[in-house]
N, C-alpha and C positions, 0 to 999 in steps of 0.2 A: 529648546526641545520641550520644556515644561509647558509652554503655551500650546504646542501642538497636542501634547498629552491631555491637557485640560479640555481642549476642543473635542478630542476623541471621546472623552468621558461624558461630555455634555450632550453629545448628539448620537452616539452609538450605544448598543445594548451593553448592560453590565456583564452579561455572560460571554461577550466577545473577548476571548482571552488574549493577553499580551505577555510576551516573555520579558523578563528582567525587571528589577526594582525600578530602574530608570530605562523605560522602553526606548529602543532605537528606531530611527527612520533610515531604511536602506535606500540609497539614492541611485546607485549604479553598480554594475559588476562586470567582471571580465574573467574568463576562464573559470577557475575554482575560487575566485576571490570576489568579495563585495566591499563596498565602502558605505559608511553612514554619513548623515548630514553634517557631522562635525569633522569629517575627513579621516576617521579611523578606518583602517583596513583590516578585514577579517578573512581568514581561511574558512570557507563555507563547507561544513560537514553535515548539512541538513538539506540544502538545495530546495528551500521553499516547501518543506514537507515532501521530499522525494520527487519533486516536480522538475527542477532544473536538472535534467537527466544527462545531458552531454556536456554543456558548459554555459556559463553566463555570456551573453552577447555573442553567441556563436555566429560568425559571419555568414555561413551558409543559410542559417535560419533567418537572420535579420534581413538578408538580401531577398530571400524568397517572400517574406512578409511584405517588405517594401514594394517589391515589383507587383505582387498580387493586389495590394492596396491601391496601387496606381492604376490598375485596370478596373476592378470592381470589388467592393468590400462584402456586399451582401446580396443574396437573391432568394434564399430559403430553399427547402427541398421540393418546392412545387415546379422547379425548373431543372433541367439537366445541368449537372455540376461536374465538370471534368476533374478538378483536383479531388473531389470527394470520391468519385468512381475509381480513380487511380490509387488513392490510399486504401480504399476498401478492397481492391484487388490484391494489394500487397499484404494487408493484414489477414485476409481470408486465406491466402497461401501459407502464411507463417503460422496460422492458428493451430494447424493439425486437425481441425474439424472438417469432416467430409461434407461436400456440397454446402459450404459455409455461406451464410449471408451476414452482412455487417450493417448495423444501424448506429449512427453517430449521435452523441449527446454532448452536453457542455461540461459534464463533471462525472466523477465516479459515483457520487450519490445518485444522479439521474440514470446512470448506466445500471446500477443495481436495482433501482425502481423498475426499469424496463425489463430486466431479467426476471424479476418477481411477477410482473404482468404477464410475460410470456409463459412462465412455468405454471402459474395458477390457471391461466386460460387453457393451455394445452392439456393440463391434467384435470381440469374442472374441480380443483380443490384449493382452499386457502390455507392449508396446513404446510408449514415450512419447518424443516430441520435446520438448525444453525448451531454453531460451535460456541461453547462457553468461552468467555473472554474476547469474543469477536467484536469487530467494528465494521460497519458497512455504509456509513453515511449519516447525514443529519436530517433527512426528510422524515415525514411521518411514518411511511412504510419501512424505511431502512432502519430507523430507530427501533421499530417493532421486532427486528431480527438481530439487534445488537446485543451481545451477551456481556458487554462491559458496562457495569452500572454507572461508571463515571461519565459515560457519554449517552446515557439513556434517561432523559428527564421525565418520561411519562411511561406508564404501563399500558396506556390505551393503544390499540393497534387494529388495523383491518385484517390482520393475519393471526392464525393460531400457530404459535411458535413453540417448538420443542427443542431444548438445548441438549447437545450431545457432548459426551466426554471425548477428549483427545487432542485438543488444540494446544494444550500446555503440557510439555513433557516432564518438567521438573517439579511440578506441584500437583496436589490432588491425591485421590485415593489410590491411583495406580503408579505414582511417581517412583516407587522403590522397585518396580518390576523391571525385568530386562526388556529390550526393545520388542522382541517377539511376543513376550508375555503382555506387554503394554498394548500392542496392537490387538492381540486376541481378546483381552479384557474389554477394550473399547468396542470391538465388533460384537461381543456378547451383549454389552450394554445396549448397543444400537438395535440388535435383534430383539432384545427384551422390550425395549421401548416401542418398537413397531408392533410387537405382539399385543401391547396394551392400548394401541391407538385405534380409535373408531374411524372407519372410512379411509380413503386414500390420502397419501401425503404427496404434495406436488414436487418438492425438490429439497435437496440438501445444498446450502450455500456455505462455502468455506474459503477462507484465505489460506493459501499454502503455507505462508508465514504470516502470523498475525502482526499487523503493523502497529496500530495504536495500542494494541495489547502488550507491546514491549518486545517485538521481534521474537516471539515464541513460535515453536513449530513442533509437530509430532515427528516420530521416526519416519524415515522414508518408507513408503509403501502403505501407510495407514489409509489414505484415501483410495488407493487401489483395492484394498480389502473392503472398505466401505462400499465401493462401487459394485462389487460382486453382490452384496446384499441389496443395494438399491435397485440393480437391474432385475433381480428376482421379483421385486415389488413394482416395477415400472416407474420408479422414482427418478427424476432428473438430477444431475449433478451440475451445480453452478460453481465454477472456479472464479473467485474474486481476485483478479490479477492487477488491481488498481495500484498496489505498491510493489508487487513481485515481478511484474512483467518486464519485457524488453531486455532481458539479460542481466538484471541487477543482481540476481543470486549467483552469477558467475558460472555455476555448473550447468545451468539450463537457461534457455530463452524464456520459458514460462515456468512459474513455480510448480504447476501441476505435473510437469515432466519428472519431478522427483518421485512421483507416484504413478508413473506412466504405464505400469504393467497392464492396467485395465483399459488403456487407450485414452483419447482426449475426453474432456468434459462435454456434456450436451450443450452447455452455455458457458461462455467466457466473457467476463467484463474487464474493461481496461480504462485507463485515464492517466492522469498525472504526467509521467515522463514522456509520453509520445509527443506532446506539444511543446516540451521544453519551456513551459511557462504559459503557453497559449492554452485556451480553455477547450480541451478536447477530452471527451469520454466516449465510450461506445460498448456495444454488445456484439458478440459473434455467436451464432447458433446455426445448427444445421437447418436447411430450408424448411423441413417439416415443422419444426418448432417455431422458427421466426415467422413463418407465414400463417400461423394458427389464429392470429387476430382477425376477427370478422367485422371490424368497424374501421372507419377511416382514421388515419393517424399521419401526422407530419411532424417536422421539427423546424421551428422558426430559425433558431440559431445553431442547432447541431449540424455539423458538416459545412460550416460557412467557408467560402472560398479562401479567406485569409488563414484561418486556423488549419485548413487542410493543406495549404501550401507549406505552412510551418511544419506540420506533421510529416509530409513527404520528404522535405529537406532534412529534418532531424533523423528520421528513420534511415535515410540513405547514408548519412554521416555515421550513425551508430553501426550499421552493417559494414560499411567500407573500411572503418577503422577498428573493427573487431573489439568494440567496447565491452562486449560480454566477456571476451578473453581477458581484457584488462581488468574487469571487475573480479574475475577469478584469481588472477595473478596478484594484483595489488591488494585486493581484499584479503586474500590468504595471508600475505605478509603482515597486513595491518592487524588482523585478528590475533595472529600469533604474538605480535609485538604487544598488544593490549593485554593478552593473557599473561605474558611475562611481567608486565607492569603490575597487574592486579593480583598476582598470585600471593603476595605477602600483605595485602591490604584487607584487614578483617571486615571492612565495610562492604566489600564486594562479594556477593554471593555467587555470581556467575557471569562470565563473558560468553556470549553466544551469537550465532548468526551465520551468514553465508554470503560470500561475495562482498559487495559493498552495502551490506544490510546487517549492521552489528549492534547488539544491545549489551549494556553493562548494568546488571541489576544490583542495586544498593540496598543493604539491610542494616539494621542495628546490630553491631558486633555481638557475636555469640547467639544470635537468634535468626529466625526466618522472617522477622517482622520488617515490613517495608520502611525504608528510611527516606521519607519525603524531604526532610530538612537537608540531608546530605546531598540529595539529588539537586535541589534548588540551589544550594551553595556551590556545587561543582559547575552548574550551568553558568552562574555568575562569574566564577573564577576563570572558567574557560573563555568567556566573552572578554574579560579583562585582559587575558593573555593573547587575544586576537583569534579566537576560534569560536564558531557558531555550531552548536549541537542541539539536539531536541530531547524531549522527554516523552515517556509513555508508561504503560503498565496496566495491570489488571485492575485490582481494587484501588490502586493509587498510582501516582506518577513518580515512581521510584526507579525507573529504568532510563538510563541515558541512551538516546537513539542516535546512531551514527550512520549517515547515508549520504556521502558526498556525490557529486557528479561522477559519472562512470569513466571520465577521462582523467581521473586523479592520477598523479604521477607518484612514483616511489618516494621521491624527495618530499612531496607534499604530505604523503601518508606519514612519513617519519616526523615531519614538522608538527603535524596535528597530534600525533601520539605523544610527542614531547610536551606540548602545551597541556594536553589532557592529563599526563602524568603529574605535572606540577600542580594542576588544579585539584586532582584527587588527593595528592599528598598534603596540600595546604589545608584541606578540609578534614582529612581523615588522620 
C-alpha cells in the first residue's frame, strides 16, 4: 500500500486530501460494507461522502448500468435521450416546484454553477446571498459563495457575495436565543443587509443542513421566514440539496421541506445520492427561470444514458423500499444511542443531526475550542475497529460526520455505535 501512496503523492496534487495516517484503497463493497486491498472489512458510515445512498453493489443499479452500457454508453444532449427524459420527469414531479424543468450535470459543484448562472441571468445581477459556514463546491464560482474558509482557497470571484447569519444554531451572536428569537434576529439581520445593498440581489443559496460545515442547521422555519423577505425584493431562493436530498433527513424527502411554509424554492440543486456512486448532478427550476438563458447551451456528459439508467433504478429502489422512512426510524435510534454514549464525554460538545445525517462535535474539554487532534484520533480508532466515518466543521475539521447508506439496519446501527463508543473512549 505504501507503493500506491507514494505513486499518489508523486502524480496528484498535494491538496488532494486523503483520510488516515496509512491511507486505504477500497476495492469492493456490498450492502453497507466495503473491503480494502488488504482484505479488511469495514462498516461504511460515510458512503463515499453521502453518495452511496442505497447500498454498495445494489443489484438493481448494477444491472441497469450493465444493460444500458451494452446498448449505448454516450450520445450527449444533442439527441433525444429516453432515460434522461424519464428521470427528469420523475424528479420534476418529486421536486414540488410548479412547471419544473430539469437540467442534468455531472456533479453538485456543476449543478450549483448552473443555478448561479440561471439566477444571475434571470435577475440581471451578480450579487448573491450565501450562508456563513456554507460549502457549495470546488469550482471558481462556487468557491466564491462558500462561507467555510477551510474550503475557500481564494477571495477572487465573479460574484459579489454577502454572507448571512443563521446556518449555525449553536454558535455565533444569536446562539443563546430561543428558536423564535433566533429566527427573528436572523431575519432582522437579513433585512438590514438588504437595506445597505446597492442594486438588486440575484438569489440566496442555502443548504438546509450544512454538510461540509459539520451537519449544522437552523431552527425549522428560518428559510420560510427568509423567503418572505426575499419575495418582497424579487430575490430567488436556491436550495442546495446535494447532501440533504432524497430522504436522507428522514422527516422529509427534501431538506427545504422543514422550512416549507413558504412553498418550494425557485431553484433546487441535487447530486450525490441519486446516482448511488454514478456521476449525476442537476438543477430543477420553474420554466420561467430555467428558460431565461438566451444563448446556446448543452452538456456533453450530463444526462448520459448510463448514469440516467443508474439514477432511475436507484430512485425506484429508494421509493419502493421507503428508505426515507428507514432513515427516520434507524437514524432516530442511532442519534439517541450516540447521545447516550456522548453524554458523559467532556470532549463532545454536541451530537446533532436528522435522519441518517449525524454530526458529533468535539472540543477541548471545558471549552468551546475545536479539538482537531481528538477528531483525527477518533477517525483512526474507528477505522481500526472496522468503521469508516467522515470529518467536517466550520473553521476546523472537528466534527465527526456519520451518513451511512439509507438501507442501514438496526443491527448495523448498533454495531457502528459500539465501535464509535470504543473509539471515543479510547481517545477521550
